[in-house]
N, C-alpha and C positions, 0 to 999 in steps of 0.2 A: 335510638337517637340517629337522626339523619346525618349521613356522612357529608362533610363540607366539600364543596366543589373548588377545584383549583382555579386560580386567576386565569391561567392559560385557557382552560376549558370555557370559563365564563366569557373571556374575550372572543373566542371562536364562535360561541353561541350568539353573542351580541352582534358580531360582524355578520354572521349569517342572517340574523333577524333584520339587521339594517339593510342588507342587500336585497332581501325579499321584499321588505317594506318599500324600499326605493323603487324596485322594479314594478311593484303593484301600483304605487302612486303615479309613476311615470305612465304606465299603461292606462290607468283611469284618466289621467290628464289628457293624453293624446286622443283617447277615445271620445272624451267629452268635447275636445276641440274639433275633432273630425265630425262629430254629430252636429255641432253648431255650424260649422262651415257648410255642411250639407243642407241644413235648414235655410241658411242665407242663400245658397245657390238655388234651391228650389223656389224661394221667393223671387229671386231675380229672373229665373226662367219663366215663372208665372207672369211677371210683368211683360216680358217679351211676347209671350203668346197672347196676353190680354190686348196688347197693342195691335197685333195682327187680327185678333177677333173684332176689335173696334173698327179697323180699317176695311176688312173684307167681309165681316159678318160670319166668318167660319167658327168652328168649335173652339172654345177657349181651353185653358189649362184645367185638368181634372180637379174638381172641388171648388172652382170659381164660378159664380153665377153672375150673369149680366142681364138686366132687364130694364126696359124704359121706365122713366118716372112719370107720374101723373102730370097733367097740364099745369095745375097750380104750382107743383114742385118744380116743373121746368121753368116757369116764370121766375121763381125765386132763385133758381140756379143761374139763370141768364143774368140776373141782376147782382149775382155774387152773394146772395143771402143764404148761404148753404146751411147755416146753423138753424134756420127757420123751417127747413124741409122736414116733413113728417118722418117719424121713426129714426131720428138721428140722436146720437149720444148727448147727454147733458151731465155736467157742463160741456159746452161745445167750444173746442179750439179748432179754428179753421185754417187750413193751409191751402193757398191758391197757387197753382202752377200753370203756366202757359208754355207749351212745347211748340217751337217753330221750326222743327227739323224737316217738315214736309210742306207741300204747297197749301194744303188745307189747314194744317195746324191741329193741335189737340189741346183742349182746355180741360183742366182738372181742378177738382176741389175735394180735399180730404177733411173729414170732420172726426175729431178724436176727443175723448173725455180726459185725456192725459196731457197732451202737449201739442205745440205747433212744431212741425218738423223742420229741421234746418236744411233748407233746399238750396242754399247758396252754392254748395259744391256741385249740385246736380246741374245747374245752369252754366257751369264753367265750360271752357273750351275743350277740356279733356273728355267730356261726354257729349259729342257733337250731335248724334242722331236722336230723334224723338223716341224711338223704341228703346234705345239704351238709357235715355233719361227716365222713361217710365219704369224700366227694370231697376234702375237705381233707386227710384222712389219706393217701389215695393220691397226692395232689400232694406231700405230704411225703416219701413213698417216692421219688418221682422227683427231688425236690430234693436229697436226700442221696446219690443214685446208689447205692442198695443193692438187694439181691435178697431181700427178706423173704418168709417164708411166712405167709399170713394165714388165720386160723381165725375163722369167724363162725357165730353162731346167732341166727336171727331169731325172736323170741317163743318159742313152745314147740316150734319145729321142731328138726331134727337139727343137730348140729355139722357144718360143711362146710369143706373145704379149698379155698382160693382161690389160684390161681397166676396172677399177672399180670406176670411178669418181662418178657414180650414187650412190654408197654406201659410199665411204670414201672421196669424194671430198668436196670442200667448199660449193658447192650448196646444197649438201645433209645435211650439218650441220644445226642443229636447230638454230633459233634466240636466242642469249644469252640475256635473259631478266634480268639477275642479275644486270647489270648496271642500268637498268631502276628502279629496286627495290631499289638500293642504292640511286639513284637520288630522288625517291619518298620519301624515309625516310629522306634524307637531307632536302628536301623542307618542309616536315612536321615539322622537328626539327627547321628549320630556321623560319618558320611561328610562331611556339610556342614561341621560344626565342624572336622574334620581338614583339609579342603581350605582353609577360611578360615585356619586356623592355619598351614598350609604356605605360603599366599600371603603372609600378613603376616610370617612368618619370613624369607621371601626378601628382603623390604624391610629387615627388622631386620638380617639378616646383612650386606647390602651397606652399610647405614648404619654398622654397627659397624666394618666393614673400612675404610670411607672415613674415619671419625673417628679411626682409629688411624694415619692417613697421616702424622701428625706424627712418628711413630717410623720413618718410611720405608715405602715401599710400591711396588707394581709400576708400570710405566709406563702400564698400562691394566688395566681390570677386566672380568671376565666375570660374568654373572648369569643364573640360571635363574629362570623364573617368567613372569608375564604380560608381554604386549608392552609395556605402559606402563613397567615396570621396565627392560626392555631398552633402551627408547628413552632413559630417563634415564641409564642407564649409558653408552650410546653418546655422548650429549651431553657427559657429564662427561669421557669419554675424549678427545673432541675438544678440550674446554677445557683439559685437562691437557697435551695435546700442544702447543696454542698457547701455553700458559703456559711450558712448558719451552723452546720455541723462542724466546720473547721474552726469557726470562732468559738463555738461552745467548747470544743476540745482544748483550744488554746487557753480559754479562761479556766477550764477545769484543771489543766496542768498547772497554770500559775497559782490558782487558788490552793491546789494541793501542795505545791512547793512552799507557798507562803505559810500554810498551816503546818507543814512538816518542819519548816525552819523555826517555827515558834518555840518548840521545846528545846532544841539545842541552843537557840539564841538565848533563851532564859537561863540555861545552865552556864553558857559562856558569861553572861552578865554576873551570875552568882559567883562564879570562879574568879572573874575579873575583880570583883569587889574585895577578894582576899589578897590581891597583889598589893604589897607594901609600897612599891614605887609609884607615887602619884602620877608622874608624867607618863609612865608606861600604861598605867591603868586608864587614864583619859584617852590615850591613843586607841587602845583596844575597844573601849566603849564607843568611841567615834566610828571605828570601822564596823562594829556590830550594827550601830544605828544606820549607817550608810547602806549596809547590805540589806537590811530589812526594808529600808526606805525604797531602795531600787525595786525590790520585789513588789511592794505595795503600789508604786507608781506604774509599773508595767501592768499590774492587774487592773488599775483604774483606767489606763489607756485602752486596754482590750475591752473592758466593759463598755467604755464609751463607743468604741467601734461597733459593738454588738447592737447598739441602738435599742436597748432594752426598755427604757422608760417611755411610757405612752404620752403623747402630747396632749395638752388641754389648754383651754382659754385661761389666761392669767394677765394680771396687771403688771406691766414692766416697772411702772413707777413704784408700786408697793414692794416688789422684789428688790429693787436697787436700794430703796430707803431702808428696808430691813437689814440688808447686808451692811450698809454704811453705819446704821445704828449699832450693830453688833461690834464693829470695830471701834466705834467711839466709846462704847461701854468699857472697853479695856484700854482706853486712853491712847488709841492709835491715831496718828494724824491723817485721818481719812474724812473727806468732806464731799457734799453733793451740791453742785451749782444749781440754783433755781432755774427752771425752764423759762425759755423766752417764747413770746408770741411767734407763731409761724405764719408767714404770708404765702398763701397758695395762689398761684397764677391761674386765671380762668382762660377759656378759649374764646376765639373770635366767633361772630355770628353774622348773619345777613344784615342785621340791624345795628350792630355795634362794631365799628372798625377797630377800636382799641380793645385788647383783652382786659377782662375784669380781674379783680383781686378779691380774695376773702382772707380773713384772719382767723387762725385756730388759736383759741385761748391757751395760755401757758399751763393752767391748772388742770387741763383735760387729761383724763386717764389714757395711757397708751396700752391698748389691749392687743395682745398677740396670741398666736397659737404656738405654744412651745413646751419645752420640758423644764420645769422649774429647778429640779435638782441639778441637771446638767448645766443650765445657765448659771446657777449659783456657783458651781464649781469653776466655770470659765471666768466669771467675774472675780471671784476670790483669788484665783491663780494670778490674774493680772494685777490685782491690788497688792498681793504679796510680793510680786516682782517689783512693783513701784516702790514699796516700802523697803525692799532689800537694796535696790540699786539707786533709788531716787529720793529716799528719806520721807516722802509723803505722797499721798494719792488724792487727786481731785476728780470726781466723777461728774459727768454731764450727759443728758439725754437729748437726742435729736430724733425727729420723726417726720415722715411724710405719709402720703396715702398708702404707700406700698411697703416701706421698710421702717425699721427702728434701729437706732445706733446708740450703743453705750460707749462713751469716751472715758478713758482712764489716763490721766496725765500725771507724770511724776515731777519731781523737783530736782532737775540737774543730773539726769542719768548720763554716764559717760559713753553709752552706746548710742549711735545715730540710727535714724530710720533706715538708711541705706545698708547698714551692717546687720540689722536684726532680722531681716528676711531670711537669711541663711540659718538662723537659730530656731526656726519653726520646725525643722526636721527633727525626728526623734533622737534623743541623746546628744544633741548639739548644745554646747554652752559657750559663752563668750570668754574672751581672754581675761576679763577682769573678775571672773567668778571663782577663781581658784580658792579664795578665802571665804566664800559664801556657800552654805549648804544648798544642795540641789542635785537633781539627777538628769536634767535635760529633757524632761517630758512635759513640763508645764505648758509651754506654747503649743506643742503638738496636740495636747488634749484640748486646748482652747480652739485651735483651728478646726479640729474635728467636730467639736460641738457647734461651732458657727456654720460649718458645712451642712450638718444635720438639720439646721434651721433655714437652709436655703441662702445663707449669707457667707461672709468671709471675715477673716482677721487681717487687718492692715495696720501699718505704723506710719507716723509722720512726725516731723520735728515741730513741737509745740512752742508756746510762748516762753515757758520756763524749763522744759525738758522734753522727754520722749512721750508721745501721745499714741496710745493704742485705741483702735476703733473696732468694735465687734458689731457688724451689721447683720441683722436677721430679717427675714420676711415676716410681715405681720399676719398674713392670712395663710 
């Protein structure tokens, strides 16, 4: 198995790659710019030497040919009909320029199959001499990567055809590598961003998997990515193993104690039954029941913490209806309020300024991913508390796209919502419970079960009494 690389090493590698890529792209860019500037300068120098060749008849710039045109073509050129001269490009776009920087003047006609050249800047005062104007024109030829045919007449001399494609034509232009440099830089940036995204995604994926552990998870986790992430996963796996071992040992001890106390508790009950004093006998039986009840409650709380039950898809409606029916079968004052239609607010769009609404029918099943036995225990604990302290229990279901809530409201409990939050801790009981059986673990078990389902336990003052709310995530 390939050993994972540390983030520090990856960062140094990518910094080095970025620096090398940046230097390479910069070098390619400047080299391409330099080659292009040299090409334009050569075209400009060719224009200067061409002007001197037309004026003096001397040798022109290497690669440029100057030859007189035929008599019919000269007549056409004199009348400005350059597009009709033989061997000119088609379609023909004609650019006519008259340079007056000398006594004799220079008349020019350029025929291109691509465009008419923008010569307005060439005739400006910033280019005063005729030679500089011709040099600017040939530079313009090279700038637009075209292959024009140039016709020129200096003073009273003959019309001549000038072919300089070797100098200012498209084939003479250097390859523009600047686009390649940009593409190379984009590829490097894309690769760096992708790698950063993959690295952070590995952390996000593990964090999401671990945060969903409240719904059940594997005994250990595996992760791909940098070495730091794998070290974190290994440490968490060791922690989970130690936690499982600790909880299992605690449950084993409590279970053993509960089992071992069964025999002496039975003997105590038998011996207590022989006591003639009825008052003393009832007190002893109550103490024995309280002792065994505490052990069983502690064992239930520990098993709940162990998160042993596997979650599955279930109908919350059916679960609550079954629990309510069981209580009603033994004539307990427990009822279920029918569900109400739920109005879901929609979002805005480009075409609708006001948010839309949709209605979820009341009879719709509420499907959640949960632990049915644990949820049943939590609901029955709250119902039992409502019956003990409030004489009756009314249940109601609320839901939205993300959560589901079971509401249990009693009838006139003496404890307020502000006081009961302190009673959620283990073995905490209210001041009015001294005459009611209990061990102070019921609400702790309910809160733990709610947390295992990604939710919470809360209390509020209802219309007739205290209202408990168990909220769980649906997915």
